[in-house]
Phi, psi and omega in degrees: 000134183287132179271141183294341183282351180258131173280326181222139175208139175232148177228114176049046182291131181224138176220125180241127175261129180254130180288149176293160185304319181295323183277337185298332181288332184267339183217180179300141180293328180230141174237120181273109180274322177231136186227074178082049183274124179228127174196167178222148181233123181283157177299134180086004184264147169252107189249131182253145173240116183247144177177159177291173177302138178079009183284335181120007183297305183292325176300318179299312181296319181297324177293315181293330179270010178065024177268350183210141180267142176287149174285323178204169183083180183224156177215142178235139174231126184057032179080007185246134178292121186292332181277325184277328184217065184297328181297319178294322179300318185296339178288343186255354192238163170220165184209139173232124180243131177295137179077005181290137176255101183231167179100158178266120188303329183277349178266156177280171177304311182298318180294319178298314182292320178297317179299317179298319180297328181286332175300329181263005176072025181286137177303135185302317181296317178296317182299314182293324178294317179292320179300314180298315181297314184288325177295327175296318182300315185270001177078030180245011183302322181280356179245014186302333181257018176275135179290148186302322185290352176267355186276146172284171179300318180296321179292322176298320180294323176297319178295319177300321179298314178300315181301322182295324183266351187302318183268004181047061184294157178293321180227128184238130177257121178247105182257100184051057188293337182259012180299127177084003181263152177289164186301316183295316180295318179300319178297317179297318182291325176297319177297321179295317180301314180298314181293320181298316181290327178293327180276342181235073188292348178267002179266160183226141178232133170248122186243132167249141181201153171268343185276107183296322179294329178294314178294319181296322182286322190261323196271136172286323175219155176226148171248132177259121185240141177210134180054039175080007180234142175277122184262337179200151179206113180187180175292143179307318181297322180292317179297320179290323180295322179294324180286337183297343177296334174273159180265125181250123181238146172245121182244140171249119188237138175247158174061031178238107186289324185234076181295321180297319181291326182274311184269313187296335182264002180294137179295343180268359180255118181265345177209140183217129171223152180217149174223146180287143175228169181298326182279335183165263180213139174261129184239131170251124182226132173262120183258152181291336178196158182301325182296340181290343183297320181301314179294323181295316179294326177295322179294320178297314180296319180296332180273004177092007181275156178240128178278119180266325178202159182210133175214145173263130187232166178282147179289148175251170177295330176295321175301316179300313181301311180297322181294320184278314184281326176097354176201161180253183183291334178292331178290326178298320182297317179295325184271357179081025180293153180217167182289000000 
């Protein structure tokens, strides 16, 4: 039975996609997108869902937004079963999706937003005031009379963002909302989201994002999902504190041709990432204990490497993600992963 204190709740949510007969010969007949997902989001909470491409983030949001039916399990939004009464659910929600192409091309930004507000029965005077205010926030006030087909991808995303907040929904789903936006605009929108939720304490936001700093900045709690299963769920600070029991070191090494082979394969290293630098290579390694550092440095020296700098640092949410999931987004690119 759904509890009134939860804005969103799922129980053993499962979604299986079945390939068409023609495609089944070339690929798996079934793809499990969600495999027993259970979580709850309290009213007034900003809850994040983090995961690599194909982990099940967007599938989860689509089910909660009544755009997709679950194969098994149940989900409630605003206390309403999403499968049994999707029309009632839609009265309580809004949604912003990154990369979404929406709007009528022959209409202007202002006309599209006003038309959308009328679908929800918003008073015209209120609608026009909110449209003006929100367009100022995203930096589109001077383009309000520009037709949609003239907009860049980033400008379309800004308009989608405005549309999501225009009706001040009770529950808002933000699916990669800053995708395709420049750094300054993304920063501005994150600030707006925080302020909006502070001013509307009875509202709830569920956010999916690839940006770990975005989740760390905005979310009270996050769920880390991979291969359709939730692997961890807690406040970012708590997850980082748990990882802090391990020792995290950043090393700058020169003259080492195979850092992954020397450092990454050490039995005392539980996580390894590397990036090229002008001096050589920067390595982040999580060690099982401080004492393992001496052996690690000896291995680097034996392989002909020179240690240029060394620091012990605090864990980040990205460290937590890599530690739990076992790989980062750069590994997906190498392996050909997709959304």
